[in-house]
C-alpha positions, 0 to 999 in steps of 0.5 A: 816774541820778545823785544828789548828795545834800545834807544836807537829804535825806541818808538815815539809813542813811549814816554821816556824820561831822564834826569842828569845832574852834573857838577864840576868843581875846581878844588884847592889841592893843586893847580888845575885840579878838578872833581867831577860828579854826576847822578842819573835817573832814567825811565825808558832812556837807559843810554843816558846812564849806560852811555854809548861807550859803556857795555850794553850787555854782559856775559862774564865767566869765572870759577865755580864751586857749584857741584857739576858746573863747568864754570860760573856765569854772570850775564845781564843786558840793558834796554830802554823797554821790553815789549812782547808782540803778537806771535805764536803762543802769545795771547795778547801783546803788551805795552812798552814796559819801560826800564828804570836805571839809577847811576852815580859816577865821579872822578878826581884829577890831580896835577903833581907837577907840569909833567905828572898827573893822575886821576881816580874814578868810580861809578855805580849803575843799577838796572831795574825791570818791572814785574811784567818785563821780568815775566817776559824775560824770565819766560825765555830764561826758563828754557835753560834755567835748572830746577831751583834757580831764580830768574831776576834780570835786575843787576848792578855794575860797580867800577873803580880805577885810577890813571897815571899820566906822564907828559915829558914834552908838550903834546906827548903823554904816556898813561896807564889806566887800571880798572876794577869792575863787578857785575852784581847780577840777581840770577841764582842757581844754574843753567844748562847751555848748548855749546858755543865756539869758545865754550862746551855744552855744560852746566854753569853756575849763575854768579856775580863776576869781577874783572881787573883790566889795565890799559897802556896808552901813548897819545901824540897830539899835533 
């Protein structure tokens, strides 16, 4: 049995910690312009870094040049800790193996005039498991990992984007937000996976993945 523990179910016997440094600066590039930066380190308190609105697990598909592969695949998951209890085939239980993360994010907002404003932003976050946690996770990944593959559940996420807003009248804003994101996962080789509703049973190359998304928004306040 392998349990990845989230902050909502974290036992009180563990000793999680988090350090969060925030800075909000008023900059001289225009009226109301701001620069916001934040740095985070966590040990068993991952939600302080990968916050409630962020993705907690990743499964991303893409193209591949790997011989015999149907597609490429990047996958990763966050946790506060990894724990293996007594179960069939397990000689002994482990303690909570706390997950370490680091992160940095920042954004700059500029007001062009009373009607137009824009922001640019970026973020980086890294998740790192210790040797015991990696062994527990990789014992499960080994069931689908093909010969020659490497199991390493550590990963990083990079993000960069920009927002443009138009407020033609008070309390009505139209905006477009474009975001690039990369999953830098540390698995390599390939896996053979069973069929799921949207994908066939096939060989998938383990590979970093990139994505670009655009969000169009209309906001009306009363």
